[in-house]
C-alpha positions in Angstrom: 54.7 -25.0 -137.3 55.4 -22.6 -140.1 52.6 -20.3 -141.3 51.1 -21.4 -144.6 51.4 -18.8 -147.4 48.5 -20.4 -149.3 45.2 -18.6 -149.8 43.2 -21.4 -148.2 44.1 -20.2 -144.7 42.5 -17.0 -143.6 44.5 -14.2 -142.0 42.6 -14.9 -138.8 43.8 -18.5 -138.8 47.3 -17.5 -139.7 47.3 -15.0 -136.8 46.1 -17.7 -134.4 48.9 -20.1 -135.6 51.4 -17.3 -135.2 50.3 -16.6 -131.6 50.4 -20.3 -130.8 54.0 -20.4 -132.1 54.9 -17.5 -129.9 53.3 -19.3 -126.9 55.4 -22.4 -127.6 58.6 -20.4 -127.7 57.6 -18.6 -124.4 57.0 -21.9 -122.7 60.5 -23.1 -123.7 62.0 -19.9 -122.3 60.0 -19.8 -119.1 62.2 -20.0 -116.1 59.6 -20.8 -113.6 56.6 -23.2 -113.4 54.4 -20.2 -112.7 55.4 -18.6 -116.0 54.9 -21.9 -117.8 51.4 -22.2 -116.3 50.5 -18.6 -117.4 51.5 -19.5 -120.9 49.7 -22.8 -120.9 46.5 -21.0 -119.7 46.9 -18.5 -122.5 47.5 -21.2 -125.1 44.1 -22.7 -124.1 42.5 -19.3 -124.2 43.7 -18.5 -127.7 42.8 -21.9 -129.0 39.2 -21.6 -127.8 38.8 -17.9 -128.6 36.1 -16.9 -131.1 37.4 -14.7 -133.9 35.9 -11.1 -133.9 35.1 -9.2 -137.0 38.2 -7.5 -138.3 38.4 -3.8 -137.2 37.1 -1.4 -139.9 40.0 1.0 -139.5 42.9 0.7 -142.0 45.8 -1.4 -140.8 49.1 0.5 -141.2 52.0 -1.6 -140.2 55.0 0.3 -138.9 57.2 1.5 -141.7 60.5 -0.1 -140.3 58.8 -3.4 -139.3 60.1 -5.2 -142.4 63.7 -4.7 -141.1 62.9 -6.8 -138.0 63.9 -10.1 -139.6 66.4 -11.4 -137.0 64.2 -14.3 -135.9 61.9 -16.9 -137.5 58.9 -15.6 -135.5 59.6 -12.0 -136.5 59.7 -13.1 -140.2 56.4 -14.9 -139.7 54.8 -11.8 -138.2 56.0 -9.6 -141.0 54.0 -11.8 -143.4 50.9 -11.1 -141.4 51.6 -7.5 -140.5 49.2 -5.9 -143.0 46.3 -7.8 -141.6 46.8 -6.8 -138.0 45.2 -3.9 -136.2 48.2 -1.6 -135.6 47.5 1.6 -133.7 49.4 4.4 -132.1 50.2 3.6 -128.5 48.2 5.6 -126.0 51.3 6.1 -123.9 53.2 7.7 -126.8 50.9 10.1 -128.6 52.0 11.8 -131.8 54.5 9.1 -132.6 52.2 7.6 -135.4 53.5 4.2 -136.2 57.1 4.8 -135.0 55.9 3.4 -131.7 52.9 1.1 -132.3 50.8 -1.5 -130.6 48.7 -4.3 -132.0 46.0 -5.9 -129.8 45.1 -9.5 -130.5 42.1 -8.8 -128.3 40.7 -6.8 -131.2 40.9 -10.0 -133.3 39.9 -12.7 -130.8 37.4 -12.8 -127.9 40.0 -13.8 -125.2 38.4 -14.5 -121.8 41.3 -14.3 -119.5 44.2 -12.4 -121.1 45.2 -9.1 -122.7 47.8 -9.7 -125.4 49.4 -8.1 -128.4 52.6 -6.6 -129.9 54.7 -3.6 -129.1 56.8 -2.1 -131.9 59.5 0.6 -131.6 61.5 2.2 -134.3 65.3 2.4 -133.7 66.5 4.7 -130.9 63.1 5.3 -129.3 61.9 4.9 -125.7 58.7 3.4 -124.5 57.9 5.2 -121.2 58.0 3.6 -117.8 54.6 2.5 -116.7 52.8 0.1 -114.4 49.5 -1.7 -114.2 47.7 -4.2 -111.9 47.8 -7.3 -114.2 51.2 -9.2 -114.2 52.8 -9.3 -117.6 55.1 -11.4 -119.7 57.1 -9.9 -122.6 58.7 -12.1 -125.2 61.2 -10.3 -127.5 60.6 -11.3 -131.1 63.2 -9.0 -132.7 65.9 -6.6 -131.8 68.0 -5.8 -128.8 67.0 -3.1 -126.2 67.5 -2.0 -122.7 64.5 -3.1 -120.5 63.5 -2.1 -117.0 61.5 -5.1 -115.7 60.9 -7.5 -112.9 61.0 -4.9 -110.1 64.5 -3.8 -111.0 65.4 -0.1 -110.9 68.1 -0.7 -113.6 67.8 -1.3 -117.3 69.3 -4.5 -118.7 70.1 -5.2 -122.3 67.9 -8.0 -123.6 68.1 -9.6 -127.1 65.4 -11.4 -129.2 64.2 -14.7 -127.8 64.1 -13.8 -124.2 61.1 -13.8 -121.8 60.7 -11.0 -119.3 58.2 -10.9 -116.3 56.6 -8.0 -114.5 54.6 -8.6 -111.3 51.6 -6.5 -110.6 52.5 -2.8 -110.4 56.2 -3.3 -111.3 57.5 -0.2 -113.0 58.8 -1.1 -116.4 59.8 0.4 -119.8 62.2 -0.1 -122.7 64.9 2.0 -124.4 65.5 0.7 -127.9 68.8 0.4 -129.7 69.7 1.0 -133.3 67.4 -1.7 -134.8 63.6 -2.1 -134.8 62.2 -3.8 -131.6 59.2 -6.1 -131.7 57.9 -7.7 -128.5 54.9 -9.8 -127.7 53.1 -9.0 -124.5 50.8 -11.1 -122.4 48.9 -9.8 -119.4 47.1 -12.2 -117.1 43.6 -10.7 -117.0 41.7 -8.1 -118.8 43.3 -4.6 -119.1 41.8 -1.4 -120.3 
């Protein structure tokens, strides 16, 4: 379902529609019943989630985000980007919005998931890290080298692919020469 550009749909409802569109794409790409199940549980969580009051801090979408137009979902996101709570990633201080994160948990009261967006300007690196909740990444735009799924090697992944990290898998991403936009979904609360 395409996002409506009419003023009768609130930014919150447009955001929920966008997230549900991403969840549908993730289900199609899921290679295992376990991953499909995770996405189905998330779909129910976001459908039932109560909207929160928008954050009072200014929303500064990444400068290069408008160049991430290589997929339909990325274009839909760009239309919403100024309404989203973009912030500097705590893993990459002093990068301003050259590496940015957007938490959908700041917009919706999700009971069972932590979810949002990761954005990287061209030629930047998001550091390797690990965390207890398992995680799915869905690349919305760009091509980058990802370390994921317990591998010690980086593999080039393009937009439209679903990546999985088990609990405590070390993972990171090295971006190429175009903006990278990825949707992340952790099973459980994080942070």
